[in-house]
C-alpha positions in Angstrom: 112.1 -2.8 7.0 110.8 -6.2 7.2 108.3 -5.1 9.7 106.8 -2.5 7.1 106.2 -5.6 5.0 104.5 -7.3 7.3 102.3 -4.3 8.2 101.5 -4.0 4.7 100.7 -7.8 4.1 98.1 -7.6 7.0 96.6 -4.3 6.2 96.0 -6.0 2.7 94.7 -9.3 4.5 92.4 -7.2 6.4 90.9 -5.3 3.3 90.8 -8.5 1.5 88.5 -9.9 4.9 86.5 -6.6 4.6 85.9 -6.9 0.9 84.7 -10.7 1.5 82.6 -9.8 4.1 80.9 -6.8 1.9 80.7 -9.4 -1.2 78.9 -11.7 1.0 76.3 -9.1 2.3 75.5 -8.3 -1.4 75.1 -11.7 -2.3 73.0 -12.5 0.9 70.9 -9.3 -0.4 70.7 -10.8 -4.0 69.8 -14.3 -2.3 66.9 -12.7 -0.2 65.4 -10.5 -2.6 66.1 -10.3 -6.3 67.4 -13.5 -6.9 64.3 -15.0 -5.2 66.9 -18.0 -4.0 65.3 -18.0 -0.7 61.8 -18.9 -2.0 62.5 -22.3 -2.5 66.4 -22.5 -1.0 65.3 -21.4 2.4 66.9 -18.5 4.4 69.7 -20.7 5.4 70.0 -22.7 2.2 68.8 -25.8 3.5 66.1 -26.5 0.5 63.2 -25.6 3.0 62.0 -22.3 1.5 58.2 -21.8 1.6 57.9 -22.9 -2.0 59.8 -25.9 -1.4 57.0 -28.2 -0.4 55.3 -27.8 -3.5 58.4 -28.7 -5.6 59.6 -32.0 -7.3 62.5 -32.3 -7.3 63.0 -30.7 -4.0 65.6 -27.7 -4.3 69.2 -28.3 -3.4 70.5 -28.2 0.2 73.3 -25.8 0.0 73.8 -25.9 3.5 75.3 -29.8 2.8 77.2 -28.8 0.1 75.9 -31.6 -2.0 76.2 -30.3 -5.3 74.8 -32.6 -8.6 76.5 -30.7 -11.6 79.7 -30.6 -13.2 78.9 -27.8 -15.8 82.2 -26.8 -16.9 83.8 -30.4 -17.1 86.8 -29.9 -14.5 85.7 -33.0 -12.7 84.4 -31.5 -9.7 80.7 -30.3 -9.0 79.8 -27.7 -6.9 82.4 -25.3 -8.0 81.7 -21.3 -8.1 81.8 -21.7 -11.8 79.4 -24.5 -11.9 77.0 -22.4 -9.5 77.6 -19.4 -11.7 76.5 -21.4 -14.9 73.7 -23.2 -13.2 72.4 -19.5 -11.9 73.1 -18.0 -15.3 72.0 -20.8 -17.6 69.0 -23.0 -15.3 69.8 -26.3 -14.2 67.7 -27.6 -17.2 70.8 -26.8 -19.4 72.8 -29.4 -17.9 70.0 -32.1 -17.9 68.6 -30.9 -14.6 65.1 -29.7 -13.7 63.3 -26.6 -15.3 62.4 -25.3 -12.0 65.8 -23.8 -11.3 65.0 -21.3 -14.2 68.0 -19.3 -15.8 68.8 -15.8 -14.4 70.9 -14.0 -17.2 69.7 -10.7 -15.7 72.2 -11.4 -12.6 75.7 -10.7 -14.1 79.3 -9.4 -12.8 80.0 -8.4 -9.0 76.6 -9.3 -8.2 76.7 -12.9 -9.8 80.3 -13.1 -8.3 78.5 -12.1 -4.8 75.6 -14.4 -5.0 77.8 -17.4 -5.8 80.2 -16.6 -2.6 77.1 -16.3 -0.4 75.7 -19.6 -2.0 79.1 -21.2 -1.3 79.0 -19.7 2.2 75.8 -21.4 3.3 77.7 -24.9 3.2 78.0 -26.1 6.9 80.5 -28.7 7.6 79.4 -31.9 9.5 
């Protein structure tokens, strides 16, 4: 019977991984299109999008994973909640640049997917 439980656990992990891949794909699609994130933050999240050269301050480099705001007061910057808050309310709501405008139109599963994708852009090292 233990092997049945092991197979069930493995199947659950596989489904979770697939859902995660689907969520990241959805997040990337939003990032690249209607979210318009790539235009400033760049296709790989390095802060080097087509519009970045004209912006001051420069867009955040997601690949570096160097986040500035602790929007929820938990003592950590760059958490999923922090990123969701910045997307939803804009950086100016937290003392940042008004160039990162609020996107209250991105909500629910779309917001979760976009946040997951932004976090996935961080590259160690």
